[in-house]
Biopython code that builds the backbone (N, CA, C, O; Angstrom):
import numpy as np
from Bio.PDB.StructureBuilder import StructureBuilder

atoms = [
    (1, "MET", "N", (0.879, 11.932, 29.755)),
    (1, "MET", "CA", (-0.334, 10.923, 29.283)),
    (1, "MET", "C", (0.477, 9.967, 28.060)),
    (1, "MET", "O", (1.218, 10.447, 27.201)),
    (2, "SER", "N", (0.207, 8.792, 28.183)),
    (2, "SER", "CA", (0.965, 8.310, 27.396)),
    (2, "SER", "C", (0.568, 7.490, 26.142)),
    (2, "SER", "O", (-0.657, 7.508, 26.264)),
    (3, "LEU", "N", (0.877, 6.620, 24.754)),
    (3, "LEU", "CA", (0.019, 6.863, 23.849)),
    (3, "LEU", "C", (-0.491, 5.425, 23.821)),
    (3, "LEU", "O", (0.596, 4.847, 23.837)),
    (4, "PRO", "N", (-1.142, 4.735, 23.800)),
    (4, "PRO", "CA", (-2.150, 3.015, 23.704)),
    (4, "PRO", "C", (-1.031, 2.164, 22.814)),
    (4, "PRO", "O", (-0.556, 2.453, 21.716)),
    (5, "ARG", "N", (-0.791, 1.091, 23.609)),
    (5, "ARG", "CA", (0.118, 0.248, 22.729)),
    (5, "ARG", "C", (-0.736, -0.378, 21.467)),
    (5, "ARG", "O", (-1.954, -0.502, 21.331)),
    (6, "TYR", "N", (0.362, -0.729, 20.592)),
    (6, "TYR", "CA", (-0.676, -1.820, 19.624)),
    (6, "TYR", "C", (-1.493, -2.779, 19.747)),
    (6, "TYR", "O", (-1.258, -3.432, 20.764)),
    (7, "ASP", "N", (-2.112, -3.045, 19.318)),
    (7, "ASP", "CA", (-2.865, -4.059, 20.178)),
    (7, "ASP", "C", (-2.554, -4.860, 18.241)),
    (7, "ASP", "O", (-2.592, -4.031, 17.332)),
    (8, "LYS", "N", (-2.327, -6.141, 17.904)),
    (8, "LYS", "CA", (-2.086, -7.054, 17.114)),
    (8, "LYS", "C", (-3.318, -7.870, 16.726)),
    (8, "LYS", "O", (-3.295, -8.228, 15.548)),
    (9, "SER", "N", (-4.396, -8.254, 17.433)),
    (9, "SER", "CA", (-5.411, -8.416, 17.628)),
    (9, "SER", "C", (-6.390, -7.359, 16.447)),
    (9, "SER", "O", (-7.222, -7.936, 15.746)),
    (10, "SER", "N", (-6.227, -5.963, 16.323)),
    (10, "SER", "CA", (-6.693, -5.284, 15.706)),
    (10, "SER", "C", (-6.828, -5.639, 13.648)),
    (10, "SER", "O", (-7.526, -5.077, 12.804)),
    (11, "LEU", "N", (-5.801, -6.803, 13.515)),
    (11, "LEU", "CA", (-5.381, -7.495, 12.462)),
    (11, "LEU", "C", (-6.468, -7.951, 12.197)),
    (11, "LEU", "O", (-6.440, -8.024, 10.968)),
    (12, "ALA", "N", (-7.241, -8.244, 12.466)),
    (12, "ALA", "CA", (-8.162, -9.075, 12.092)),
    (12, "ALA", "C", (-10.219, -8.873, 11.448)),
    (12, "ALA", "O", (-11.223, -9.549, 11.223)),
    (13, "MET", "N", (-9.725, -7.491, 11.437)),
    (13, "MET", "CA", (-10.529, -6.613, 11.116)),
    (13, "MET", "C", (-11.421, -6.937, 9.780)),
    (13, "MET", "O", (-10.704, -7.413, 8.901)),
    (14, "LYS", "N", (-12.407, -6.844, 9.502)),
    (14, "LYS", "CA", (-12.820, -7.346, 8.007)),
    (14, "LYS", "C", (-12.736, -6.349, 7.251)),
    (14, "LYS", "O", (-12.994, -5.158, 7.428)),
    (15, "ARG", "N", (-12.130, -7.262, 5.885)),
    (15, "ARG", "CA", (-11.747, -6.332, 4.544)),
    (15, "ARG", "C", (-12.397, -6.420, 3.660)),
    (15, "ARG", "O", (-12.591, -7.520, 3.141)),
    (16, "GLU", "N", (-13.032, -5.133, 3.126)),
    (16, "GLU", "CA", (-14.204, -5.110, 2.248)),
    (16, "GLU", "C", (-13.897, -3.820, 0.818)),
    (16, "GLU", "O", (-13.648, -2.631, 1.021)),
    (17, "VAL", "N", (-13.979, -4.303, -0.184)),
    (17, "VAL", "CA", (-13.673, -3.268, -1.450)),
    (17, "VAL", "C", (-14.735, -2.532, -1.664)),
    (17, "VAL", "O", (-15.852, -3.049, -1.682)),
    (18, "VAL", "N", (-14.520, -1.044, -1.882)),
    (18, "VAL", "CA", (-15.310, -0.235, -1.187)),
    (18, "VAL", "C", (-15.257, 0.485, -2.830)),
    (18, "VAL", "O", (-14.278, 1.222, -2.937)),
    (19, "THR", "N", (-15.785, 0.437, -3.615)),
    (19, "THR", "CA", (-16.310, 1.168, -4.951)),
    (19, "THR", "C", (-17.401, 2.167, -5.348)),
    (19, "THR", "O", (-18.623, 2.096, -5.220)),
    (20, "ALA", "N", (-16.629, 3.099, -5.854)),
    (20, "ALA", "CA", (-18.252, 4.361, -5.614)),
    (20, "ALA", "C", (-18.111, 4.747, -7.506)),
    (20, "ALA", "O", (-17.179, 5.272, -8.115)),
    (21, "GLY", "N", (-19.539, 4.191, -8.045)),
    (21, "GLY", "CA", (-19.329, 4.102, -9.583)),
    (21, "GLY", "C", (-18.181, 3.034, -10.036)),
    (21, "GLY", "O", (-18.111, 1.906, -9.546)),
    (22, "ASP", "N", (-17.202, 3.578, -11.129)),
    (22, "ASP", "CA", (-16.594, 3.037, -11.588)),
    (22, "ASP", "C", (-15.373, 3.045, -11.219)),
    (22, "ASP", "O", (-14.406, 2.434, -11.673)),
    (23, "THR", "N", (-15.506, 4.099, -9.982)),
    (23, "THR", "CA", (-13.913, 4.170, -9.473)),
    (23, "THR", "C", (-13.887, 3.232, -7.796)),
    (23, "THR", "O", (-14.774, 3.107, -6.952)),
    (24, "VAL", "N", (-12.409, 2.688, -7.841)),
    (24, "VAL", "CA", (-12.125, 1.416, -6.953)),
    (24, "VAL", "C", (-11.078, 2.455, -5.919)),
    (24, "VAL", "O", (-10.321, 3.342, -6.314)),
    (25, "TYR", "N", (-11.262, 2.124, -4.862)),
    (25, "TYR", "CA", (-10.222, 3.522, -3.671)),
    (25, "TYR", "C", (-9.630, 1.706, -2.818)),
    (25, "TYR", "O", (-10.261, 0.683, -2.557)),
    (26, "ALA", "N", (-8.259, 2.077, -2.655)),
    (26, "ALA", "CA", (-7.682, 0.877, -1.702)),
    (26, "ALA", "C", (-6.537, 1.854, -1.419)),
    (26, "ALA", "O", (-5.577, 2.095, -2.151)),
    (27, "ALA", "N", (-6.948, 2.598, 0.313)),
    (27, "ALA", "CA", (-6.365, 3.248, 0.828)),
    (27, "ALA", "C", (-5.251, 2.986, 2.217)),
    (27, "ALA", "O", (-5.976, 2.528, 3.100)),
    (28, "GLY", "N", (-4.458, 3.043, 2.513)),
    (28, "GLY", "CA", (-4.097, 3.041, 3.984)),
    (28, "GLY", "C", (-3.217, 1.271, 3.714)),
    (28, "GLY", "O", (-3.029, 0.433, 4.595)),
    (29, "GLN", "N", (-2.919, 1.186, 2.575)),
    (29, "GLN", "CA", (-2.454, -0.656, 2.861)),
    (29, "GLN", "C", (-0.809, -0.376, 3.218)),
    (29, "GLN", "O", (-0.230, 0.480, 2.549)),
    (30, "ILE", "N", (-0.097, -1.079, 4.235)),
    (30, "ILE", "CA", (0.656, -1.653, 5.168)),
    (30, "ILE", "C", (0.930, -2.595, 5.502)),
    (30, "ILE", "O", (-0.096, -3.087, 5.972)),
    (31, "ALA", "N", (1.956, -3.470, 5.617)),
    (31, "ALA", "CA", (2.959, -4.520, 5.441)),
    (31, "ALA", "C", (2.847, -5.073, 7.366)),
    (31, "ALA", "O", (3.802, -5.608, 7.930)),
    (32, "ALA", "N", (1.691, -4.824, 7.970)),
    (32, "ALA", "CA", (1.272, -5.005, 8.918)),
    (32, "ALA", "C", (1.168, -6.138, 9.192)),
    (32, "ALA", "O", (1.594, -6.402, 10.317)),
    (33, "ASP", "N", (0.599, -7.315, 8.389)),
    (33, "ASP", "CA", (0.351, -8.370, 9.075)),
    (33, "ASP", "C", (1.233, -9.256, 7.831)),
    (33, "ASP", "O", (0.480, -9.964, 7.162)),
    (34, "SER", "N", (2.916, -9.329, 7.366)),
    (34, "SER", "CA", (3.749, -9.933, 6.627)),
    (34, "SER", "C", (4.359, -10.330, 6.989)),
    (34, "SER", "O", (4.324, -10.407, 8.217)),
    (35, "ARG", "N", (5.288, -10.843, 6.375)),
    (35, "ARG", "CA", (6.571, -11.674, 7.198)),
    (35, "ARG", "C", (7.877, -11.222, 7.044)),
    (35, "ARG", "O", (8.867, -11.542, 7.703)),
    (36, "GLY", "N", (7.777, -10.356, 6.001)),
    (36, "GLY", "CA", (8.861, -9.086, 5.264)),
    (36, "GLY", "C", (9.612, -8.882, 6.008)),
    (36, "GLY", "O", (10.744, -8.713, 5.554)),
    (37, "GLY", "N", (9.378, -8.745, 8.070)),
    (37, "GLY", "CA", (10.447, -7.485, 8.251)),
    (37, "GLY", "C", (10.437, -6.109, 8.284)),
    (37, "GLY", "O", (9.409, -5.458, 8.097)),
    (38, "SER", "N", (11.604, -5.582, 8.529)),
    (38, "SER", "CA", (11.558, -4.150, 8.034)),
    (38, "SER", "C", (12.379, -4.041, 6.726)),
    (38, "SER", "O", (12.947, -2.980, 6.467)),
    (39, "ASP", "N", (12.475, -5.290, 5.750)),
    (39, "ASP", "CA", (13.115, -4.563, 4.564)),
    (39, "ASP", "C", (12.000, -4.033, 3.200)),
    (39, "ASP", "O", (11.080, -4.570, 2.584)),
    (40, "ILE", "N", (12.487, -3.074, 3.175)),
    (40, "ILE", "CA", (11.450, -2.470, 2.042)),
    (40, "ILE", "C", (10.815, -2.425, 1.007)),
    (40, "ILE", "O", (9.881, -1.741, 0.586)),
    (41, "GLN", "N", (11.923, -3.900, 0.322)),
    (41, "GLN", "CA", (11.641, -4.519, -0.601)),
    (41, "GLN", "C", (10.270, -5.184, -0.242)),
    (41, "GLN", "O", (9.164, -4.809, -0.630)),
    (42, "LYS", "N", (10.504, -6.050, 0.422)),
    (42, "LYS", "CA", (9.494, -7.374, 0.458)),
    (42, "LYS", "C", (8.627, -6.680, 1.330)),
    (42, "LYS", "O", (7.519, -7.206, 1.225)),
    (43, "GLN", "N", (8.590, -5.371, 2.469)),
    (43, "GLN", "CA", (7.556, -4.975, 2.139)),
    (43, "GLN", "C", (6.568, -4.343, 1.149)),
    (43, "GLN", "O", (5.370, -4.596, 1.277)),
    (44, "THR", "N", (7.151, -3.258, -0.169)),
    (44, "THR", "CA", (6.340, -3.040, -1.060)),
    (44, "THR", "C", (5.896, -4.288, -1.668)),
    (44, "THR", "O", (4.682, -4.432, -1.813)),
    (45, "ARG", "N", (6.352, -4.821, -1.887)),
    (45, "ARG", "CA", (6.286, -6.206, -2.687)),
    (45, "ARG", "C", (4.692, -6.747, -1.950)),
    (45, "ARG", "O", (3.564, -6.742, -2.442)),
    (46, "TYR", "N", (5.156, -7.167, -0.658)),
    (46, "TYR", "CA", (3.589, -7.653, -0.015)),
    (46, "TYR", "C", (2.162, -6.727, 0.183)),
    (46, "TYR", "O", (0.994, -7.113, 0.192)),
    (47, "VAL", "N", (2.582, -5.702, 0.300)),
    (47, "VAL", "CA", (1.776, -4.222, -0.326)),
    (47, "VAL", "C", (1.307, -4.633, -1.296)),
    (47, "VAL", "O", (0.269, -5.295, -1.292)),
    (48, "LEU", "N", (2.019, -4.309, -2.435)),
    (48, "LEU", "CA", (1.436, -4.729, -3.910)),
    (48, "LEU", "C", (0.575, -5.382, -4.271)),
    (48, "LEU", "O", (-0.470, -5.075, -4.844)),
    (49, "ASP", "N", (1.172, -6.819, -3.791)),
    (49, "ASP", "CA", (0.302, -8.414, -3.516)),
    (49, "ASP", "C", (-0.957, -8.008, -3.621)),
    (49, "ASP", "O", (-1.835, -7.909, -4.478)),
    (50, "LYS", "N", (-0.735, -7.745, -2.165)),
    (50, "LYS", "CA", (-2.094, -7.426, -1.624)),
    (50, "LYS", "C", (-3.367, -6.508, -2.089)),
    (50, "LYS", "O", (-4.568, -6.656, -1.863)),
    (51, "LEU", "N", (-2.669, -5.519, -2.812)),
    (51, "LEU", "CA", (-3.548, -4.453, -3.535)),
    (51, "LEU", "C", (-4.227, -5.380, -5.494)),
    (51, "LEU", "O", (-5.252, -5.244, -6.161)),
    (52, "GLY", "N", (-3.235, -6.032, -5.626)),
    (52, "GLY", "CA", (-3.358, -6.550, -6.763)),
    (52, "GLY", "C", (-4.736, -7.329, -6.196)),
    (52, "GLY", "O", (-5.861, -6.873, -6.405)),
    (53, "ARG", "N", (-4.586, -8.074, -5.748)),
    (53, "ARG", "CA", (-5.827, -8.971, -4.660)),
    (53, "ARG", "C", (-6.901, -8.245, -4.302)),
    (53, "ARG", "O", (-7.962, -8.841, -4.486)),
    (54, "VAL", "N", (-6.983, -7.243, -3.887)),
    (54, "VAL", "CA", (-7.862, -6.017, -3.983)),
    (54, "VAL", "C", (-8.749, -6.229, -5.353)),
    (54, "VAL", "O", (-9.755, -6.836, -5.721)),
    (55, "PHE", "N", (-8.154, -5.707, -5.660)),
    (55, "PHE", "CA", (-8.181, -4.640, -7.340)),
    (55, "PHE", "C", (-8.969, -6.058, -8.573)),
    (55, "PHE", "O", (-9.580, -5.913, -9.633)),
    (56, "LYS", "N", (-8.570, -7.374, -7.778)),
    (56, "LYS", "CA", (-9.190, -8.277, -8.935)),
    (56, "LYS", "C", (-10.481, -8.494, -8.071)),
    (56, "LYS", "O", (-11.344, -9.117, -8.688)),
    (57, "ALA", "N", (-10.840, -8.117, -6.738)),
    (57, "ALA", "CA", (-11.591, -9.156, -6.669)),
    (57, "ALA", "C", (-12.859, -7.594, -6.605)),
    (57, "ALA", "O", (-13.964, -7.670, -6.067)),
    (58, "ALA", "N", (-12.446, -6.640, -7.115)),
    (58, "ALA", "CA", (-12.873, -5.706, -7.723)),
    (58, "ALA", "C", (-13.373, -5.164, -8.996)),
    (58, "ALA", "O", (-14.022, -4.291, -9.571)),
    (59, "GLY", "N", (-12.590, -6.339, -9.081)),
    (59, "GLY", "CA", (-12.935, -6.228, -11.130)),
    (59, "GLY", "C", (-12.459, -5.867, -11.985)),
    (59, "GLY", "O", (-12.853, -5.731, -13.143)),
    (60, "CYS", "N", (-11.391, -5.635, -11.428)),
    (60, "CYS", "CA", (-10.029, -4.972, -12.297)),
    (60, "CYS", "C", (-8.517, -5.133, -11.836)),
    (60, "CYS", "O", (-8.397, -6.211, -11.253)),
    (61, "ASP", "N", (-7.634, -4.612, -11.882)),
    (61, "ASP", "CA", (-6.245, -4.625, -11.761)),
    (61, "ASP", "C", (-5.076, -3.703, -11.822)),
    (61, "ASP", "O", (-5.138, -2.711, -12.548)),
    (62, "LEU", "N", (-4.271, -3.897, -11.284)),
    (62, "LEU", "CA", (-3.078, -2.806, -10.994)),
    (62, "LEU", "C", (-3.230, -1.489, -12.370)),
    (62, "LEU", "O", (-2.994, -0.284, -12.291)),
    (63, "ASN", "N", (-3.620, -2.156, -13.339)),
    (63, "ASN", "CA", (-3.301, -1.883, -14.818)),
    (63, "ASN", "C", (-4.513, -0.536, -15.137)),
    (63, "ASN", "O", (-4.469, 0.182, -16.136)),
    (64, "ASP", "N", (-5.376, -0.449, -14.218)),
    (64, "ASP", "CA", (-6.238, 0.352, -14.215)),
    (64, "ASP", "C", (-6.149, 1.594, -13.390)),
    (64, "ASP", "O", (-6.790, 2.636, -13.528)),
    (65, "VAL", "N", (-4.991, 1.213, -12.270)),
    (65, "VAL", "CA", (-4.556, 2.578, -11.697)),
    (65, "VAL", "C", (-4.386, 4.123, -11.823)),
    (65, "VAL", "O", (-3.287, 4.575, -12.147)),
    (66, "VAL", "N", (-5.245, 4.790, -11.622)),
    (66, "VAL", "CA", (-4.816, 6.059, -12.552)),
    (66, "VAL", "C", (-4.037, 7.238, -11.406)),
    (66, "VAL", "O", (-3.445, 8.238, -11.811)),
    (67, "LYS", "N", (-4.197, 6.851, -9.827)),
    (67, "LYS", "CA", (-3.548, 7.746, -9.535)),
    (67, "LYS", "C", (-2.807, 7.434, -8.194)),
    (67, "LYS", "O", (-3.873, 7.054, -7.710)),
    (68, "SER", "N", (-2.056, 7.283, -7.316)),
    (68, "SER", "CA", (-1.238, 6.563, -6.378)),
    (68, "SER", "C", (-0.292, 7.488, -5.388)),
    (68, "SER", "O", (0.502, 8.376, -5.701)),
    (69, "GLN", "N", (-0.572, 7.085, -4.363)),
    (69, "GLN", "CA", (-0.030, 8.185, -3.200)),
    (69, "GLN", "C", (1.118, 6.807, -2.090)),
    (69, "GLN", "O", (0.767, 5.855, -1.394)),
    (70, "VAL", "N", (2.210, 7.256, -2.361)),
    (70, "VAL", "CA", (2.592, 6.733, -1.373)),
    (70, "VAL", "C", (3.428, 7.542, -0.328)),
    (70, "VAL", "O", (3.906, 8.675, -0.387)),
    (71, "CYS", "N", (3.452, 6.334, 0.907)),
    (71, "CYS", "CA", (4.034, 7.467, 1.712)),
    (71, "CYS", "C", (5.403, 6.064, 2.662)),
    (71, "CYS", "O", (5.324, 4.865, 2.931)),
    (72, "LEU", "N", (6.369, 7.034, 2.837)),
    (72, "LEU", "CA", (7.727, 6.374, 3.297)),
    (72, "LEU", "C", (8.209, 6.719, 4.656)),
    (72, "LEU", "O", (8.163, 7.894, 5.019)),
    (73, "THR", "N", (8.740, 5.647, 5.560)),
    (73, "THR", "CA", (9.138, 6.478, 6.628)),
    (73, "THR", "C", (10.433, 7.049, 6.683)),
    (73, "THR", "O", (10.921, 7.734, 7.582)),
    (74, "ASP", "N", (11.078, 6.571, 5.283)),
    (74, "ASP", "CA", (12.738, 6.993, 5.088)),
    (74, "ASP", "C", (12.703, 7.176, 3.446)),
    (74, "ASP", "O", (12.307, 6.324, 2.650)),
    (75, "LEU", "N", (13.175, 8.395, 3.149)),
    (75, "LEU", "CA", (13.353, 8.653, 1.647)),
    (75, "LEU", "C", (14.372, 8.095, 1.424)),
    (75, "LEU", "O", (14.333, 7.755, 0.242)),
    (76, "GLN", "N", (15.506, 7.718, 1.983)),
    (76, "GLN", "CA", (16.348, 6.777, 1.431)),
    (76, "GLN", "C", (16.231, 5.286, 0.947)),
    (76, "GLN", "O", (17.148, 4.721, 0.350)),
    (77, "ASP", "N", (15.211, 4.784, 1.206)),
    (77, "ASP", "CA", (14.518, 3.874, 0.853)),
    (77, "ASP", "C", (13.603, 3.946, -0.442)),
    (77, "ASP", "O", (13.186, 3.069, -1.199)),
    (78, "PHE", "N", (13.483, 5.028, -0.414)),
    (78, "PHE", "CA", (13.306, 5.583, -1.959)),
    (78, "PHE", "C", (13.869, 4.473, -3.226)),
    (78, "PHE", "O", (13.236, 3.429, -3.384)),
    (79, "CYS", "N", (15.174, 4.790, -4.168)),
    (79, "CYS", "CA", (15.269, 3.844, -5.070)),
    (79, "CYS", "C", (15.204, 1.926, -4.661)),
    (79, "CYS", "O", (15.102, 0.973, -5.433)),
    (80, "TYR", "N", (15.282, 1.954, -3.592)),
    (80, "TYR", "CA", (14.534, 0.124, -3.254)),
    (80, "TYR", "C", (13.252, -0.119, -3.421)),
    (80, "TYR", "O", (12.666, -1.046, -3.979)),
    (81, "PHE", "N", (12.788, 1.077, -2.726)),
    (81, "PHE", "CA", (11.198, 0.955, -2.635)),
    (81, "PHE", "C", (10.563, 1.009, -4.761)),
    (81, "PHE", "O", (9.532, 0.514, -5.218)),
    (82, "ASP", "N", (11.534, 1.690, -5.438)),
    (82, "ASP", "CA", (10.889, 2.246, -6.559)),
    (82, "ASP", "C", (11.483, 0.959, -7.467)),
    (82, "ASP", "O", (10.855, 0.793, -8.513)),
    (83, "GLN", "N", (12.112, 0.428, -7.335)),
    (83, "GLN", "CA", (12.877, -0.695, -7.467)),
    (83, "GLN", "C", (11.305, -1.993, -8.206)),
    (83, "GLN", "O", (11.081, -2.310, -9.374)),
    (84, "VAL", "N", (10.420, -2.484, -6.676)),
    (84, "VAL", "CA", (9.852, -2.955, -6.888)),
    (84, "VAL", "C", (8.601, -2.395, -7.587)),
    (84, "VAL", "O", (7.873, -3.072, -8.314)),
    (85, "TRP", "N", (8.408, -1.011, -7.281)),
    (85, "TRP", "CA", (7.002, -0.531, -7.964)),
    (85, "TRP", "C", (7.349, -0.266, -9.446)),
    (85, "TRP", "O", (6.583, 0.407, -10.137)),
    (86, "LYS", "N", (8.601, -0.836, -9.992)),
    (86, "LYS", "CA", (8.464, -0.998, -11.354)),
    (86, "LYS", "C", (8.101, -2.391, -11.662)),
    (86, "LYS", "O", (7.622, -2.626, -12.771)),
    (87, "GLU", "N", (8.246, -3.195, -10.946)),
    (87, "GLU", "CA", (7.781, -4.653, -11.594)),
    (87, "GLU", "C", (6.314, -4.696, -11.951)),
    (87, "GLU", "O", (5.933, -4.908, -13.102)),
    (88, "PHE", "N", (5.505, -4.488, -10.931)),
    (88, "PHE", "CA", (4.356, -4.252, -10.847)),
    (88, "PHE", "C", (3.714, -3.111, -11.499)),
    (88, "PHE", "O", (2.493, -3.200, -11.626)),
    (89, "PHE", "N", (4.242, -2.140, -11.904)),
    (89, "PHE", "CA", (3.300, -0.591, -12.932)),
    (89, "PHE", "C", (5.042, -0.851, -14.018)),
    (89, "PHE", "O", (6.055, -0.224, -13.706)),
    (90, "PRO", "N", (5.032, -1.326, -14.591)),
    (90, "PRO", "CA", (6.005, -0.767, -16.152)),
    (90, "PRO", "C", (5.528, 0.152, -16.837)),
    (90, "PRO", "O", (6.146, 0.294, -17.892)),
    (91, "SER", "N", (4.363, 1.117, -16.641)),
    (91, "SER", "CA", (3.891, 2.211, -17.720)),
    (91, "SER", "C", (3.418, 2.779, -15.715)),
    (91, "SER", "O", (2.500, 2.272, -15.070)),
    (92, "PRO", "N", (3.999, 3.458, -15.401)),
    (92, "PRO", "CA", (3.352, 3.746, -13.561)),
    (92, "PRO", "C", (2.410, 4.525, -13.594)),
    (92, "PRO", "O", (2.765, 5.397, -14.388)),
    (93, "PRO", "N", (1.620, 4.713, -13.301)),
    (93, "PRO", "CA", (0.170, 6.144, -12.806)),
    (93, "PRO", "C", (0.994, 6.501, -12.381)),
    (93, "PRO", "O", (2.039, 5.998, -11.969)),
    (94, "PRO", "N", (0.506, 7.687, -12.448)),
    (94, "PRO", "CA", (0.797, 9.127, -11.551)),
    (94, "PRO", "C", (1.055, 9.092, -10.346)),
    (94, "PRO", "O", (0.089, 8.918, -9.603)),
    (95, "ARG", "N", (2.065, 9.203, -9.885)),
    (95, "ARG", "CA", (2.122, 8.820, -8.301)),
    (95, "ARG", "C", (3.022, 10.249, -7.344)),
    (95, "ARG", "O", (3.817, 10.980, -7.934)),
    (96, "THR", "N", (2.766, 10.383, -6.151)),
    (96, "THR", "CA", (2.865, 10.927, -5.028)),
    (96, "THR", "C", (3.695, 10.332, -4.233)),
    (96, "THR", "O", (3.376, 9.160, -4.035)),
    (97, "THR", "N", (4.746, 10.711, -3.636)),
    (97, "THR", "CA", (5.648, 9.957, -2.975)),
    (97, "THR", "C", (6.012, 11.334, -1.862)),
    (97, "THR", "O", (6.474, 12.372, -2.335)),
    (98, "VAL", "N", (5.751, 11.198, -0.409)),
    (98, "VAL", "CA", (5.922, 11.733, 1.027)),
    (98, "VAL", "C", (6.719, 11.036, 1.494)),
    (98, "VAL", "O", (6.781, 9.897, 1.032)),
    (99, "GLN", "N", (7.743, 11.456, 2.699)),
    (99, "GLN", "CA", (8.442, 10.956, 3.596)),
    (99, "GLN", "C", (7.214, 11.398, 5.158)),
    (99, "GLN", "O", (7.035, 12.570, 5.489)),
    (100, "VAL", "N", (6.584, 10.301, 5.836)),
    (100, "VAL", "CA", (6.256, 10.647, 6.892)),
    (100, "VAL", "C", (6.894, 10.462, 7.984)),
    (100, "VAL", "O", (7.981, 9.930, 7.756)),
    (101, "SER", "N", (6.610, 10.766, 9.632)),
    (101, "SER", "CA", (7.438, 10.047, 10.482)),
    (101, "SER", "C", (7.572, 8.857, 10.995)),
    (101, "SER", "O", (8.654, 8.378, 11.333)),
    (102, "ALA", "N", (5.871, 7.989, 11.142)),
    (102, "ALA", "CA", (5.942, 7.032, 11.301)),
    (102, "ALA", "C", (4.867, 6.707, 10.268)),
    (102, "ALA", "O", (4.394, 7.498, 9.452)),
    (103, "LEU", "N", (4.503, 5.213, 10.457)),
    (103, "LEU", "CA", (3.068, 4.659, 9.702)),
    (103, "LEU", "C", (1.596, 3.924, 11.681)),
    (103, "LEU", "O", (1.728, 3.591, 12.859)),
    (104, "ALA", "N", (0.824, 4.061, 10.946)),
    (104, "ALA", "CA", (0.016, 3.753, 11.836)),
    (104, "ALA", "C", (1.054, 2.281, 13.551)),
    (104, "ALA", "O", (1.187, 2.380, 14.770)),
    (105, "VAL", "N", (1.556, 0.950, 12.236)),
    (105, "VAL", "CA", (2.037, 0.004, 13.076)),
    (105, "VAL", "C", (3.567, -0.006, 12.849)),
    (105, "VAL", "O", (4.134, -0.299, 11.797)),
    (106, "PRO", "N", (4.128, 0.361, 14.001)),
    (106, "PRO", "CA", (5.275, 0.161, 14.519)),
    (106, "PRO", "C", (5.692, -1.030, 13.189)),
    (106, "PRO", "O", (5.102, -2.049, 12.833)),
    (107, "GLY", "N", (7.226, -0.243, 12.577)),
    (107, "GLY", "CA", (8.061, -1.207, 11.805)),
    (107, "GLY", "C", (7.791, -1.465, 10.157)),
    (107, "GLY", "O", (8.452, -2.144, 9.371)),
    (108, "CYS", "N", (6.620, -0.698, 9.943)),
    (108, "CYS", "CA", (5.811, -0.866, 8.705)),
    (108, "CYS", "C", (6.579, 0.477, 8.383)),
    (108, "CYS", "O", (6.631, 1.501, 9.065)),
    (109, "ARG", "N", (7.316, 0.130, 6.840)),
    (109, "ARG", "CA", (8.161, 1.204, 5.908)),
    (109, "ARG", "C", (7.313, 2.175, 4.693)),
    (109, "ARG", "O", (7.698, 3.131, 4.019)),
    (110, "VAL", "N", (6.353, 1.649, 4.743)),
    (110, "VAL", "CA", (5.869, 2.084, 3.819)),
    (110, "VAL", "C", (4.050, 1.542, 3.462)),
    (110, "VAL", "O", (3.622, 0.388, 3.442)),
    (111, "GLU", "N", (3.132, 3.092, 3.170)),
    (111, "GLU", "CA", (2.085, 2.814, 2.801)),
    (111, "GLU", "C", (1.160, 3.499, 1.728)),
    (111, "GLU", "O", (0.918, 4.700, 1.850)),
    (112, "ILE", "N", (0.689, 2.852, 0.789)),
    (112, "ILE", "CA", (0.397, 2.386, -0.246)),
    (112, "ILE", "C", (-1.204, 2.851, -0.515)),
    (112, "ILE", "O", (-2.025, 2.384, 0.275)),
    (113, "ASP", "N", (-1.754, 3.848, -1.709)),
    (113, "ASP", "CA", (-3.176, 4.226, -1.315)),
    (113, "ASP", "C", (-3.536, 4.254, -3.163)),
    (113, "ASP", "O", (-2.905, 4.907, -3.994)),
    (114, "LEU", "N", (-4.602, 3.433, -3.402)),
    (114, "LEU", "CA", (-4.212, 3.323, -5.281)),
    (114, "LEU", "C", (-5.935, 3.631, -5.622)),
    (114, "LEU", "O", (-6.865, 3.304, -4.884)),
    (115, "THR", "N", (-6.020, 4.187, -6.650)),
    (115, "THR", "CA", (-7.188, 4.791, -6.811)),
    (115, "THR", "C", (-7.632, 4.172, -8.472)),
    (115, "THR", "O", (-7.262, 5.090, -9.204)),
    (116, "ALA", "N", (-8.100, 3.320, -9.163)),
    (116, "ALA", "CA", (-8.386, 2.325, -10.116)),
    (116, "ALA", "C", (-9.823, 3.008, -10.891)),
    (116, "ALA", "O", (-10.655, 3.506, -10.133)),
    (117, "VAL", "N", (-9.968, 3.016, -11.686)),
    (117, "VAL", "CA", (-11.162, 3.312, -12.873)),
    (117, "VAL", "C", (-11.185, 1.912, -13.572)),
    (117, "VAL", "O", (-10.310, 1.510, -14.339)),
    (118, "LEU", "N", (-12.367, 1.190, -13.183)),
    (118, "LEU", "CA", (-13.202, 0.457, -14.121)),
    (118, "LEU", "C", (-13.271, 0.326, -15.404)),
    (118, "LEU", "O", (-13.818, 1.230, -16.036)),
    (119, "PRO", "N", (-12.602, -1.116, -16.278)),
    (119, "PRO", "CA", (-12.166, -0.702, -17.807)),
    (119, "PRO", "C", (-13.459, 0.143, -18.320)),
    (119, "PRO", "O", (-13.475, 0.617, -19.456)),
]
sb = StructureBuilder()
sb.init_structure("model")
sb.init_model(0)
sb.init_chain("A")
sb.init_seg("    ")
for serial, (resi, resn, name, xyz) in enumerate(atoms, 1):
    if name == "N":
        sb.init_residue(resn, " ", resi, " ")
    sb.init_atom(name, np.array(xyz, "f"), 0.0, 1.0, " ", f" {name:<3s}", serial, name[0])
structure = sb.get_structure()
């Protein structure tokens, strides 16, 4: 049994902001559609820029993040990832960072989930 090949046409999925009361959830954000190649810092910056736009559309910003989860495909990337993280979060929210064997899209090295509370 073989796994299905990744189909880039699935990237055209509709994106929408989901809120539950005063809470905004942004899960599974990856750099699948970035031009950053395999550079962990470019992928991280791309994902966090994208998340900033998502949160702005929901009426909040990254300063409202109260919880974060990060999946890296290689923990050797952590230091480089964290440098970019600190650009976006000078006073960072609580974060769990784990290593995973792979992400849904080949070549993606970081996935970020954020939870924010509207001010």
